[in-house]
PDB file of N, CA, C and O in Angstrom:
ATOM      1  N   MET A   1      18.510  67.050  19.421  1.00  0.00           N
ATOM      2  CA  MET A   1      18.024  65.851  18.773  1.00  0.00           C
ATOM      3  C   MET A   1      17.935  66.082  17.267  1.00  0.00           C
ATOM      4  O   MET A   1      17.407  67.100  16.820  1.00  0.00           O
ATOM      5  N   LYS A   2      18.441  65.157  16.509  1.00  0.00           N
ATOM      6  CA  LYS A   2      18.460  65.244  15.051  1.00  0.00           C
ATOM      7  C   LYS A   2      17.128  64.742  14.494  1.00  0.00           C
ATOM      8  O   LYS A   2      16.677  63.644  14.820  1.00  0.00           O
ATOM      9  N   HIS A   3      16.504  65.571  13.647  1.00  0.00           N
ATOM     10  CA  HIS A   3      15.262  65.155  13.006  1.00  0.00           C
ATOM     11  C   HIS A   3      15.525  64.998  11.507  1.00  0.00           C
ATOM     12  O   HIS A   3      15.942  65.945  10.840  1.00  0.00           O
ATOM     13  N   THR A   4      15.281  63.807  10.990  1.00  0.00           N
ATOM     14  CA  THR A   4      15.576  63.477   9.600  1.00  0.00           C
ATOM     15  C   THR A   4      14.290  63.385   8.786  1.00  0.00           C
ATOM     16  O   THR A   4      13.279  62.867   9.259  1.00  0.00           O
ATOM     17  N   VAL A   5      14.341  63.895   7.556  1.00  0.00           N
ATOM     18  CA  VAL A   5      13.263  63.741   6.587  1.00  0.00           C
ATOM     19  C   VAL A   5      13.875  63.209   5.297  1.00  0.00           C
ATOM     20  O   VAL A   5      15.096  63.125   5.166  1.00  0.00           O
ATOM     21  N   TYR A   6      13.017  62.851   4.351  1.00  0.00           N
ATOM     22  CA  TYR A   6      13.476  62.255   3.099  1.00  0.00           C
ATOM     23  C   TYR A   6      12.929  63.042   1.918  1.00  0.00           C
ATOM     24  O   TYR A   6      11.721  63.230   1.778  1.00  0.00           O
ATOM     25  N   HIS A   7      13.843  63.494   1.078  1.00  0.00           N
ATOM     26  CA  HIS A   7      13.533  64.368  -0.054  1.00  0.00           C
ATOM     27  C   HIS A   7      13.527  63.531  -1.331  1.00  0.00           C
ATOM     28  O   HIS A   7      14.539  62.936  -1.702  1.00  0.00           O
ATOM     29  N   LEU A   8      12.379  63.496  -1.991  1.00  0.00           N
ATOM     30  CA  LEU A   8      12.234  62.748  -3.247  1.00  0.00           C
ATOM     31  C   LEU A   8      12.326  63.717  -4.414  1.00  0.00           C
ATOM     32  O   LEU A   8      11.561  64.678  -4.502  1.00  0.00           O
ATOM     33  N   THR A   9      13.269  63.456  -5.307  1.00  0.00           N
ATOM     34  CA  THR A   9      13.431  64.271  -6.507  1.00  0.00           C
ATOM     35  C   THR A   9      13.476  63.359  -7.731  1.00  0.00           C
ATOM     36  O   THR A   9      13.664  62.147  -7.628  1.00  0.00           O
ATOM     37  N   HIS A  10      13.295  63.985  -8.884  1.00  0.00           N
ATOM     38  CA  HIS A  10      13.428  63.287 -10.155  1.00  0.00           C
ATOM     39  C   HIS A  10      14.295  64.158 -11.044  1.00  0.00           C
ATOM     40  O   HIS A  10      14.063  65.361 -11.165  1.00  0.00           O
ATOM     41  N   CYS A  11      15.300  63.546 -11.668  1.00  0.00           N
ATOM     42  CA  CYS A  11      16.249  64.308 -12.477  1.00  0.00           C
ATOM     43  C   CYS A  11      16.576  63.535 -13.747  1.00  0.00           C
ATOM     44  O   CYS A  11      16.705  62.311 -13.736  1.00  0.00           O
ATOM     45  N   TYR A  12      16.706  64.275 -14.836  1.00  0.00           N
ATOM     46  CA  TYR A  12      17.172  63.684 -16.090  1.00  0.00           C
ATOM     47  C   TYR A  12      17.843  64.765 -16.916  1.00  0.00           C
ATOM     48  O   TYR A  12      17.652  65.955 -16.667  1.00  0.00           O
ATOM     49  N   GLU A  13      18.627  64.350 -17.897  1.00  0.00           N
ATOM     50  CA  GLU A  13      19.333  65.292 -18.759  1.00  0.00           C
ATOM     51  C   GLU A  13      18.529  65.525 -20.027  1.00  0.00           C
ATOM     52  O   GLU A  13      18.109  64.573 -20.684  1.00  0.00           O
ATOM     53  N   THR A  14      18.311  66.800 -20.374  1.00  0.00           N
ATOM     54  CA  THR A  14      17.553  67.146 -21.578  1.00  0.00           C
ATOM     55  C   THR A  14      18.446  67.024 -22.815  1.00  0.00           C
ATOM     56  O   THR A  14      19.649  66.786 -22.706  1.00  0.00           O
ATOM     57  N   ALA A  15      17.842  67.191 -23.979  1.00  0.00           N
ATOM     58  CA  ALA A  15      18.573  67.079 -25.244  1.00  0.00           C
ATOM     59  C   ALA A  15      19.707  68.099 -25.347  1.00  0.00           C
ATOM     60  O   ALA A  15      20.710  67.843 -26.013  1.00  0.00           O
ATOM     61  N   CYS A  16      19.554  69.255 -24.693  1.00  0.00           N
ATOM     62  CA  CYS A  16      20.600  70.282 -24.759  1.00  0.00           C
ATOM     63  C   CYS A  16      21.695  70.051 -23.721  1.00  0.00           C
ATOM     64  O   CYS A  16      22.645  70.829 -23.636  1.00  0.00           O
ATOM     65  N   GLY A  17      21.564  68.987 -22.933  1.00  0.00           N
ATOM     66  CA  GLY A  17      22.588  68.688 -21.943  1.00  0.00           C
ATOM     67  C   GLY A  17      22.341  69.308 -20.573  1.00  0.00           C
ATOM     68  O   GLY A  17      23.191  69.227 -19.687  1.00  0.00           O
ATOM     69  N   CYS A  18      21.179  69.925 -20.403  1.00  0.00           N
ATOM     70  CA  CYS A  18      20.843  70.549 -19.124  1.00  0.00           C
ATOM     71  C   CYS A  18      20.147  69.534 -18.223  1.00  0.00           C
ATOM     72  O   CYS A  18      19.467  68.629 -18.706  1.00  0.00           O
ATOM     73  N   ASP A  19      20.319  69.690 -16.920  1.00  0.00           N
ATOM     74  CA  ASP A  19      19.603  68.837 -15.975  1.00  0.00           C
ATOM     75  C   ASP A  19      18.219  69.411 -15.723  1.00  0.00           C
ATOM     76  O   ASP A  19      18.067  70.606 -15.471  1.00  0.00           O
ATOM     77  N   GLU A  20      17.226  68.564 -15.791  1.00  0.00           N
ATOM     78  CA  GLU A  20      15.843  68.927 -15.471  1.00  0.00           C
ATOM     79  C   GLU A  20      15.528  68.250 -14.149  1.00  0.00           C
ATOM     80  O   GLU A  20      15.536  67.022 -14.060  1.00  0.00           O
ATOM     81  N   ILE A  21      15.247  69.047 -13.114  1.00  0.00           N
ATOM     82  CA  ILE A  21      15.049  68.505 -11.776  1.00  0.00           C
ATOM     83  C   ILE A  21      13.653  68.864 -11.276  1.00  0.00           C
ATOM     84  O   ILE A  21      13.224  70.015 -11.359  1.00  0.00           O
ATOM     85  N   LYS A  22      12.961  67.862 -10.760  1.00  0.00           N
ATOM     86  CA  LYS A  22      11.635  68.065 -10.176  1.00  0.00           C
ATOM     87  C   LYS A  22      11.704  67.685  -8.694  1.00  0.00           C
ATOM     88  O   LYS A  22      12.101  66.569  -8.358  1.00  0.00           O
ATOM     89  N   ASP A  23      11.322  68.604  -7.812  1.00  0.00           N
ATOM     90  CA  ASP A  23      11.164  68.284  -6.397  1.00  0.00           C
ATOM     91  C   ASP A  23       9.779  67.689  -6.229  1.00  0.00           C
ATOM     92  O   ASP A  23       8.779  68.371  -6.453  1.00  0.00           O
ATOM     93  N   ILE A  24       9.710  66.439  -5.841  1.00  0.00           N
ATOM     94  CA  ILE A  24       8.424  65.763  -5.723  1.00  0.00           C
ATOM     95  C   ILE A  24       7.839  65.922  -4.331  1.00  0.00           C
ATOM     96  O   ILE A  24       6.632  66.114  -4.182  1.00  0.00           O
ATOM     97  N   GLY A  25       8.681  65.844  -3.312  1.00  0.00           N
ATOM     98  CA  GLY A  25       8.163  66.028  -1.963  1.00  0.00           C
ATOM     99  C   GLY A  25       9.180  65.704  -0.894  1.00  0.00           C
ATOM    100  O   GLY A  25      10.251  65.158  -1.159  1.00  0.00           O
ATOM    101  N   ILE A  26       8.810  66.057   0.324  1.00  0.00           N
ATOM    102  CA  ILE A  26       9.613  65.773   1.508  1.00  0.00           C
ATOM    103  C   ILE A  26       8.746  64.937   2.432  1.00  0.00           C
ATOM    104  O   ILE A  26       7.593  65.276   2.698  1.00  0.00           O
ATOM    105  N   PHE A  27       9.314  63.838   2.918  1.00  0.00           N
ATOM    106  CA  PHE A  27       8.531  62.839   3.636  1.00  0.00           C
ATOM    107  C   PHE A  27       9.150  62.499   4.985  1.00  0.00           C
ATOM    108  O   PHE A  27      10.361  62.609   5.178  1.00  0.00           O
ATOM    109  N   ALA A  28       8.295  62.085   5.909  1.00  0.00           N
ATOM    110  CA  ALA A  28       8.725  61.796   7.276  1.00  0.00           C
ATOM    111  C   ALA A  28       9.552  60.519   7.367  1.00  0.00           C
ATOM    112  O   ALA A  28      10.414  60.402   8.238  1.00  0.00           O
ATOM    113  N   THR A  29       9.302  59.568   6.482  1.00  0.00           N
ATOM    114  CA  THR A  29      10.050  58.311   6.513  1.00  0.00           C
ATOM    115  C   THR A  29      10.535  57.960   5.116  1.00  0.00           C
ATOM    116  O   THR A  29      10.004  58.437   4.112  1.00  0.00           O
ATOM    117  N   TYR A  30      11.545  57.121   5.079  1.00  0.00           N
ATOM    118  CA  TYR A  30      12.057  56.636   3.798  1.00  0.00           C
ATOM    119  C   TYR A  30      10.964  55.878   3.048  1.00  0.00           C
ATOM    120  O   TYR A  30      10.814  56.029   1.836  1.00  0.00           O
ATOM    121  N   GLN A  31      10.212  55.072   3.771  1.00  0.00           N
ATOM    122  CA  GLN A  31       9.150  54.287   3.142  1.00  0.00           C
ATOM    123  C   GLN A  31       8.068  55.189   2.543  1.00  0.00           C
ATOM    124  O   GLN A  31       7.515  54.866   1.491  1.00  0.00           O
ATOM    125  N   ASP A  32       7.761  56.300   3.188  1.00  0.00           N
ATOM    126  CA  ASP A  32       6.801  57.259   2.626  1.00  0.00           C
ATOM    127  C   ASP A  32       7.312  57.803   1.290  1.00  0.00           C
ATOM    128  O   ASP A  32       6.537  57.976   0.350  1.00  0.00           O
ATOM    129  N   ALA A  33       8.608  58.071   1.210  1.00  0.00           N
ATOM    130  CA  ALA A  33       9.200  58.569  -0.037  1.00  0.00           C
ATOM    131  C   ALA A  33       9.140  57.501  -1.122  1.00  0.00           C
ATOM    132  O   ALA A  33       8.850  57.805  -2.279  1.00  0.00           O
ATOM    133  N   VAL A  34       9.413  56.254  -0.753  1.00  0.00           N
ATOM    134  CA  VAL A  34       9.325  55.147  -1.709  1.00  0.00           C
ATOM    135  C   VAL A  34       7.893  55.001  -2.215  1.00  0.00           C
ATOM    136  O   VAL A  34       7.674  54.799  -3.410  1.00  0.00           O
ATOM    137  N   ASN A  35       6.927  55.101  -1.321  1.00  0.00           N
ATOM    138  CA  ASN A  35       5.517  54.989  -1.717  1.00  0.00           C
ATOM    139  C   ASN A  35       5.118  56.114  -2.664  1.00  0.00           C
ATOM    140  O   ASN A  35       4.382  55.885  -3.624  1.00  0.00           O
ATOM    141  N   ALA A  36       5.598  57.325  -2.402  1.00  0.00           N
ATOM    142  CA  ALA A  36       5.305  58.455  -3.283  1.00  0.00           C
ATOM    143  C   ALA A  36       5.912  58.229  -4.667  1.00  0.00           C
ATOM    144  O   ALA A  36       5.287  58.524  -5.686  1.00  0.00           O
ATOM    145  N   GLN A  37       7.130  57.706  -4.690  1.00  0.00           N
ATOM    146  CA  GLN A  37       7.778  57.400  -5.971  1.00  0.00           C
ATOM    147  C   GLN A  37       6.936  56.408  -6.761  1.00  0.00           C
ATOM    148  O   GLN A  37       6.748  56.567  -7.967  1.00  0.00           O
ATOM    149  N   LYS A  38       6.433  55.394  -6.087  1.00  0.00           N
ATOM    150  CA  LYS A  38       5.591  54.400  -6.762  1.00  0.00           C
ATOM    151  C   LYS A  38       4.324  55.029  -7.330  1.00  0.00           C
ATOM    152  O   LYS A  38       3.839  54.607  -8.380  1.00  0.00           O
ATOM    153  N   LEU A  39       3.785  56.035  -6.643  1.00  0.00           N
ATOM    154  CA  LEU A  39       2.566  56.698  -7.119  1.00  0.00           C
ATOM    155  C   LEU A  39       2.778  57.491  -8.398  1.00  0.00           C
ATOM    156  O   LEU A  39       1.885  57.558  -9.242  1.00  0.00           O
ATOM    157  N   VAL A  40       3.964  58.097  -8.551  1.00  0.00           N
ATOM    158  CA  VAL A  40       4.192  58.954  -9.719  1.00  0.00           C
ATOM    159  C   VAL A  40       5.007  58.286 -10.824  1.00  0.00           C
ATOM    160  O   VAL A  40       5.082  58.814 -11.933  1.00  0.00           O
ATOM    161  N   ALA A  41       5.613  57.144 -10.544  1.00  0.00           N
ATOM    162  CA  ALA A  41       6.548  56.519 -11.485  1.00  0.00           C
ATOM    163  C   ALA A  41       5.934  56.223 -12.848  1.00  0.00           C
ATOM    164  O   ALA A  41       6.636  56.265 -13.858  1.00  0.00           O
ATOM    165  N   ASN A  42       4.653  55.929 -12.896  1.00  0.00           N
ATOM    166  CA  ASN A  42       4.034  55.608 -14.189  1.00  0.00           C
ATOM    167  C   ASN A  42       3.275  56.789 -14.787  1.00  0.00           C
ATOM    168  O   ASN A  42       2.520  56.620 -15.744  1.00  0.00           O
ATOM    169  N   LYS A  43       3.469  57.975 -14.232  1.00  0.00           N
ATOM    170  CA  LYS A  43       2.794  59.176 -14.734  1.00  0.00           C
ATOM    171  C   LYS A  43       3.591  59.795 -15.882  1.00  0.00           C
ATOM    172  O   LYS A  43       4.773  59.510 -16.074  1.00  0.00           O
ATOM    173  N   SER A  44       2.904  60.648 -16.634  1.00  0.00           N
ATOM    174  CA  SER A  44       3.496  61.325 -17.780  1.00  0.00           C
ATOM    175  C   SER A  44       4.820  61.997 -17.399  1.00  0.00           C
ATOM    176  O   SER A  44       4.924  62.656 -16.364  1.00  0.00           O
ATOM    177  N   GLY A  45       5.805  61.819 -18.240  1.00  0.00           N
ATOM    178  CA  GLY A  45       7.124  62.398 -18.000  1.00  0.00           C
ATOM    179  C   GLY A  45       8.005  61.493 -17.163  1.00  0.00           C
ATOM    180  O   GLY A  45       9.095  61.115 -17.593  1.00  0.00           O
ATOM    181  N   PHE A  46       7.543  61.142 -15.973  1.00  0.00           N
ATOM    182  CA  PHE A  46       8.343  60.300 -15.088  1.00  0.00           C
ATOM    183  C   PHE A  46       8.595  58.926 -15.691  1.00  0.00           C
ATOM    184  O   PHE A  46       9.683  58.370 -15.540  1.00  0.00           O
ATOM    185  N   LYS A  47       7.610  58.382 -16.364  1.00  0.00           N
ATOM    186  CA  LYS A  47       7.760  57.025 -16.906  1.00  0.00           C
ATOM    187  C   LYS A  47       8.781  56.959 -18.034  1.00  0.00           C
ATOM    188  O   LYS A  47       9.278  55.881 -18.360  1.00  0.00           O
ATOM    189  N   ARG A  48       9.098  58.113 -18.636  1.00  0.00           N
ATOM    190  CA  ARG A  48      10.124  58.145 -19.691  1.00  0.00           C
ATOM    191  C   ARG A  48      11.524  58.039 -19.118  1.00  0.00           C
ATOM    192  O   ARG A  48      12.462  57.659 -19.819  1.00  0.00           O
ATOM    193  N   TYR A  49      11.668  58.378 -17.834  1.00  0.00           N
ATOM    194  CA  TYR A  49      12.977  58.377 -17.173  1.00  0.00           C
ATOM    195  C   TYR A  49      12.868  57.626 -15.841  1.00  0.00           C
ATOM    196  O   TYR A  49      12.977  58.243 -14.782  1.00  0.00           O
ATOM    197  N   PRO A  50      12.658  56.325 -15.876  1.00  0.00           N
ATOM    198  CA  PRO A  50      12.418  55.574 -14.641  1.00  0.00           C
ATOM    199  C   PRO A  50      13.612  55.539 -13.681  1.00  0.00           C
ATOM    200  O   PRO A  50      13.442  55.297 -12.486  1.00  0.00           O
ATOM    201  N   ASP A  51      14.810  55.778 -14.200  1.00  0.00           N
ATOM    202  CA  ASP A  51      15.996  55.754 -13.342  1.00  0.00           C
ATOM    203  C   ASP A  51      16.337  57.128 -12.767  1.00  0.00           C
ATOM    204  O   ASP A  51      17.401  57.310 -12.175  1.00  0.00           O
ATOM    205  N   GLY A  52      15.438  58.087 -12.942  1.00  0.00           N
ATOM    206  CA  GLY A  52      15.728  59.454 -12.510  1.00  0.00           C
ATOM    207  C   GLY A  52      15.318  59.798 -11.089  1.00  0.00           C
ATOM    208  O   GLY A  52      15.467  60.947 -10.673  1.00  0.00           O
ATOM    209  N   PHE A  53      14.805  58.838 -10.334  1.00  0.00           N
ATOM    210  CA  PHE A  53      14.346  59.124  -8.975  1.00  0.00           C
ATOM    211  C   PHE A  53      15.491  59.028  -7.974  1.00  0.00           C
ATOM    212  O   PHE A  53      16.337  58.137  -8.051  1.00  0.00           O
ATOM    213  N   TYR A  54      15.494  59.969  -7.035  1.00  0.00           N
ATOM    214  CA  TYR A  54      16.505  59.991  -5.970  1.00  0.00           C
ATOM    215  C   TYR A  54      15.818  60.312  -4.652  1.00  0.00           C
ATOM    216  O   TYR A  54      14.983  61.214  -4.579  1.00  0.00           O
ATOM    217  N   ILE A  55      16.173  59.576  -3.625  1.00  0.00           N
ATOM    218  CA  ILE A  55      15.696  59.862  -2.279  1.00  0.00           C
ATOM    219  C   ILE A  55      16.920  60.207  -1.436  1.00  0.00           C
ATOM    220  O   ILE A  55      17.831  59.394  -1.281  1.00  0.00           O
ATOM    221  N   SER A  56      16.926  61.406  -0.904  1.00  0.00           N
ATOM    222  CA  SER A  56      18.058  61.822  -0.075  1.00  0.00           C
ATOM    223  C   SER A  56      17.583  62.106   1.349  1.00  0.00           C
ATOM    224  O   SER A  56      16.515  62.675   1.575  1.00  0.00           O
ATOM    225  N   GLU A  57      18.404  61.694   2.280  1.00  0.00           N
ATOM    226  CA  GLU A  57      18.120  61.945   3.688  1.00  0.00           C
ATOM    227  C   GLU A  57      18.559  63.369   4.015  1.00  0.00           C
ATOM    228  O   GLU A  57      19.681  63.765   3.699  1.00  0.00           O
ATOM    229  N   ARG A  58      17.683  64.130   4.642  1.00  0.00           N
ATOM    230  CA  ARG A  58      17.982  65.526   4.997  1.00  0.00           C
ATOM    231  C   ARG A  58      17.750  65.711   6.489  1.00  0.00           C
ATOM    232  O   ARG A  58      16.854  65.095   7.066  1.00  0.00           O
ATOM    233  N   VAL A  59      18.548  66.549   7.104  1.00  0.00           N
ATOM    234  CA  VAL A  59      18.420  66.841   8.522  1.00  0.00           C
ATOM    235  C   VAL A  59      17.814  68.237   8.669  1.00  0.00           C
ATOM    236  O   VAL A  59      18.317  69.204   8.098  1.00  0.00           O
ATOM    237  N   ILE A  60      16.735  68.330   9.435  1.00  0.00           N
ATOM    238  CA  ILE A  60      16.063  69.610   9.675  1.00  0.00           C
ATOM    239  C   ILE A  60      16.980  70.526  10.492  1.00  0.00           C
ATOM    240  O   ILE A  60      17.668  70.076  11.408  1.00  0.00           O
ATOM    241  N   ASN A  61      16.978  71.810  10.146  1.00  0.00           N
ATOM    242  CA  ASN A  61      17.782  72.839  10.817  1.00  0.00           C
ATOM    243  C   ASN A  61      19.281  72.605  10.715  1.00  0.00           C
ATOM    244  O   ASN A  61      20.038  73.007  11.598  1.00  0.00           O
ATOM    245  N   HIS A  62      19.705  71.959   9.645  1.00  0.00           N
ATOM    246  CA  HIS A  62      21.134  71.750   9.379  1.00  0.00           C
ATOM    247  C   HIS A  62      21.515  72.613   8.182  1.00  0.00           C
ATOM    248  O   HIS A  62      20.962  72.449   7.095  1.00  0.00           O
ATOM    249  N   LEU A  63      22.442  73.514   8.376  1.00  0.00           N
ATOM    250  CA  LEU A  63      22.873  74.427   7.323  1.00  0.00           C
ATOM    251  C   LEU A  63      23.766  73.714   6.316  1.00  0.00           C
ATOM    252  O   LEU A  63      24.779  73.122   6.686  1.00  0.00           O
ATOM    253  N   GLU A  64      23.391  73.773   5.055  1.00  0.00           N
ATOM    254  CA  GLU A  64      24.200  73.235   3.962  1.00  0.00           C
ATOM    255  C   GLU A  64      24.927  74.396   3.274  1.00  0.00           C
ATOM    256  O   GLU A  64      24.485  75.542   3.355  1.00  0.00           O
ATOM    257  N   TRP A  65      26.005  74.107   2.620  1.00  0.00           N
ATOM    258  CA  TRP A  65      26.766  75.087   1.838  1.00  0.00           C
ATOM    259  C   TRP A  65      27.231  76.267   2.690  1.00  0.00           C
ATOM    260  O   TRP A  65      27.282  77.397   2.205  1.00  0.00           O
ATOM    261  N   ALA A  66      27.566  76.017   3.944  1.00  0.00           N
ATOM    262  CA  ALA A  66      27.966  77.083   4.873  1.00  0.00           C
ATOM    263  C   ALA A  66      29.220  77.822   4.412  1.00  0.00           C
ATOM    264  O   ALA A  66      29.422  78.982   4.773  1.00  0.00           O
ATOM    265  N   GLU A  67      30.055  77.170   3.627  1.00  0.00           N
ATOM    266  CA  GLU A  67      31.298  77.788   3.146  1.00  0.00           C
ATOM    267  C   GLU A  67      31.133  78.440   1.774  1.00  0.00           C
ATOM    268  O   GLU A  67      32.102  78.951   1.213  1.00  0.00           O
ATOM    269  N   GLY A  68      29.907  78.426   1.227  1.00  0.00           N
ATOM    270  CA  GLY A  68      29.686  78.972  -0.110  1.00  0.00           C
ATOM    271  C   GLY A  68      30.015  77.921  -1.164  1.00  0.00           C
ATOM    272  O   GLY A  68      30.043  76.728  -0.864  1.00  0.00           O
ATOM    273  N   PHE A  69      30.264  78.361  -2.403  1.00  0.00           N
ATOM    274  CA  PHE A  69      30.618  77.434  -3.475  1.00  0.00           C
ATOM    275  C   PHE A  69      31.426  78.153  -4.539  1.00  0.00           C
ATOM    276  O   PHE A  69      31.412  79.382  -4.615  1.00  0.00           O
ATOM    277  N   ALA A  70      32.128  77.389  -5.357  1.00  0.00           N
ATOM    278  CA  ALA A  70      32.900  77.914  -6.475  1.00  0.00           C
ATOM    279  C   ALA A  70      32.307  77.366  -7.766  1.00  0.00           C
ATOM    280  O   ALA A  70      31.667  76.315  -7.766  1.00  0.00           O
ATOM    281  N   THR A  71      32.519  78.074  -8.847  1.00  0.00           N
ATOM    282  CA  THR A  71      32.015  77.680 -10.161  1.00  0.00           C
ATOM    283  C   THR A  71      33.189  77.526 -11.114  1.00  0.00           C
ATOM    284  O   THR A  71      34.125  78.325 -11.087  1.00  0.00           O
ATOM    285  N   TRP A  72      33.141  76.499 -11.957  1.00  0.00           N
ATOM    286  CA  TRP A  72      34.193  76.289 -12.950  1.00  0.00           C
ATOM    287  C   TRP A  72      33.958  77.205 -14.139  1.00  0.00           C
ATOM    288  O   TRP A  72      32.899  77.151 -14.765  1.00  0.00           O
ATOM    289  N   ASP A  73      34.939  78.051 -14.458  1.00  0.00           N
ATOM    290  CA  ASP A  73      34.886  78.951 -15.610  1.00  0.00           C
ATOM    291  C   ASP A  73      35.561  78.239 -16.778  1.00  0.00           C
ATOM    292  O   ASP A  73      36.780  78.069 -16.779  1.00  0.00           O
ATOM    293  N   THR A  74      34.780  77.823 -17.766  1.00  0.00           N
ATOM    294  CA  THR A  74      35.335  77.050 -18.882  1.00  0.00           C
ATOM    295  C   THR A  74      36.250  77.886 -19.770  1.00  0.00           C
ATOM    296  O   THR A  74      37.180  77.352 -20.374  1.00  0.00           O
ATOM    297  N   GLU A  75      36.000  79.183 -19.857  1.00  0.00           N
ATOM    298  CA  GLU A  75      36.863  80.034 -20.673  1.00  0.00           C
ATOM    299  C   GLU A  75      38.229  80.228 -20.032  1.00  0.00           C
ATOM    300  O   GLU A  75      39.255  80.157 -20.709  1.00  0.00           O
ATOM    301  N   LYS A  76      38.239  80.474 -18.712  1.00  0.00           N
ATOM    302  CA  LYS A  76      39.499  80.687 -18.002  1.00  0.00           C
ATOM    303  C   LYS A  76      40.121  79.384 -17.523  1.00  0.00           C
ATOM    304  O   LYS A  76      41.276  79.363 -17.096  1.00  0.00           O
ATOM    305  N   GLN A  77      39.348  78.286 -17.593  1.00  0.00           N
ATOM    306  CA  GLN A  77      39.798  76.995 -17.088  1.00  0.00           C
ATOM    307  C   GLN A  77      40.283  77.107 -15.648  1.00  0.00           C
ATOM    308  O   GLN A  77      41.374  76.665 -15.289  1.00  0.00           O
ATOM    309  N   ALA A  78      39.413  77.724 -14.835  1.00  0.00           N
ATOM    310  CA  ALA A  78      39.759  77.937 -13.432  1.00  0.00           C
ATOM    311  C   ALA A  78      38.484  78.033 -12.598  1.00  0.00           C
ATOM    312  O   ALA A  78      37.408  78.358 -13.101  1.00  0.00           O
ATOM    313  N   TRP A  79      38.640  77.740 -11.304  1.00  0.00           N
ATOM    314  CA  TRP A  79      37.529  77.905 -10.374  1.00  0.00           C
ATOM    315  C   TRP A  79      37.402  79.361  -9.995  1.00  0.00           C
ATOM    316  O   TRP A  79      38.408  80.034  -9.769  1.00  0.00           O
ATOM    317  N   ILE A  80      36.163  79.864  -9.919  1.00  0.00           N
ATOM    318  CA  ILE A  80      35.925  81.244  -9.495  1.00  0.00           C
ATOM    319  C   ILE A  80      34.941  81.259  -8.336  1.00  0.00           C
ATOM    320  O   ILE A  80      34.073  80.393  -8.232  1.00  0.00           O
ATOM    321  N   ASP A  81      35.087  82.245  -7.474  1.00  0.00           N
ATOM    322  CA  ASP A  81      34.150  82.399  -6.339  1.00  0.00           C
ATOM    323  C   ASP A  81      32.915  83.125  -6.772  1.00  0.00           C
ATOM    324  O   ASP A  81      32.015  83.349  -5.963  1.00  0.00           O
TER     325      ASP A  81
END
């Protein structure tokens, strides 16, 4: 049986071009995640980036990135393991 939860994050790009990501919480229902977003949306930091909220559906005990990942090498202009 598949058990789904909802992961609420907040992300924005800093002045240096880096992503700043905050894990806000994991919730049993989508509506719980929406309610949590409403609770923090007007708080310091979050209110400066109102479009930075993301709710993603996650499956418990499901392995992600099972094949690993590659990184783009800008100097070599190639993917590396």
